[in-house]
C-alpha positions as CSV (number, residue, x, y, z in Angstrom):
1,M,44.2,23.0,101.9
2,D,47.6,22.3,103.6
3,T,50.4,24.7,104.0
4,E,52.4,24.1,100.8
5,E,49.4,24.1,98.9
6,K,48.8,27.6,100.6
7,I,52.0,28.7,99.6
8,K,52.0,27.5,96.1
9,Q,48.5,29.7,95.9
10,I,50.1,32.6,97.7
11,E,53.0,33.4,95.0
12,K,50.8,32.2,92.1
13,T,48.8,35.6,93.4
14,I,51.7,37.8,94.2
15,E,52.8,37.0,90.9
16,K,49.7,38.5,89.8
17,V,50.1,41.9,91.2
18,R,54.2,42.5,90.9
19,P,54.1,43.4,87.4
20,Y,51.8,46.8,88.8
21,I,54.4,47.2,91.2
22,Q,57.4,46.1,89.3
23,Y,56.2,49.2,86.9
24,E,56.5,52.0,89.5
25,G,60.1,50.4,90.0
26,G,59.0,48.4,93.1
27,D,58.7,44.4,94.1
28,V,57.2,42.1,96.1
29,K,58.3,38.8,97.6
30,F,56.8,36.3,99.3
31,E,59.0,35.2,102.6
32,K,57.0,32.9,105.0
33,L,53.9,31.7,106.0
34,E,53.1,31.2,109.9
35,D,49.8,30.8,111.5
36,D,47.8,32.0,108.6
37,I,49.5,35.2,108.1
38,V,51.6,35.6,104.8
39,Y,55.1,37.6,105.4
40,V,56.1,39.8,102.4
41,S,59.4,41.7,101.8
42,V,59.3,44.8,99.2
43,H,62.1,46.1,97.3
44,G,63.0,48.8,94.7
45,A,61.0,52.1,95.1
46,C,58.8,50.3,97.5
47,V,61.7,50.6,100.1
48,G,60.5,54.1,102.1
49,C,57.5,54.4,99.8
50,M,54.8,56.5,101.5
51,S,51.9,54.6,99.8
52,L,53.5,51.3,101.2
53,D,51.2,50.4,103.4
54,Y,48.2,51.1,101.2
55,T,49.9,49.0,98.2
56,L,50.4,46.0,101.0
57,K,47.0,46.2,102.4
58,E,44.7,47.5,99.5
59,G,46.6,45.6,96.7
60,V,48.7,42.4,97.8
61,E,46.6,41.4,101.1
62,A,43.0,42.1,99.2
63,L,43.7,40.1,96.3
64,I,45.7,37.0,98.6
65,L,42.6,37.0,100.4
66,D,40.0,36.9,98.0
67,E,42.2,33.8,96.2
68,V,43.3,32.1,99.3
69,D,41.5,30.4,101.9
70,G,42.1,30.6,105.4
71,I,44.9,33.9,105.0
72,K,44.1,36.0,107.8
73,E,46.7,39.2,107.3
74,V,49.4,40.3,104.9
75,R,52.5,41.9,107.0
76,L,56.2,43.2,105.9
77,L,58.5,40.8,107.0
78,D,60.2,42.9,110.0
79,E,63.8,41.8,109.5
80,Q,64.2,43.4,106.3
81,A,68.0,45.0,105.8
82,Y,68.2,47.6,103.6
């Protein structure tokens, strides 16, 4: 699978989990794929939330690892400005 196909699959997979995050007042957005690591940004209630690590690892990352071949990890984009 090439990079463009992976990105499409990642975005499609994130769309599956977004309604649950949005229900709680937050949001998650795909930002980039680099060295098979997915970088996302979070918005709304997710910013500063104590459950953010759990949401990213047990929710977003778990689903992406299950559905997109070759992905190693999901990380929060460091350059976020709040």
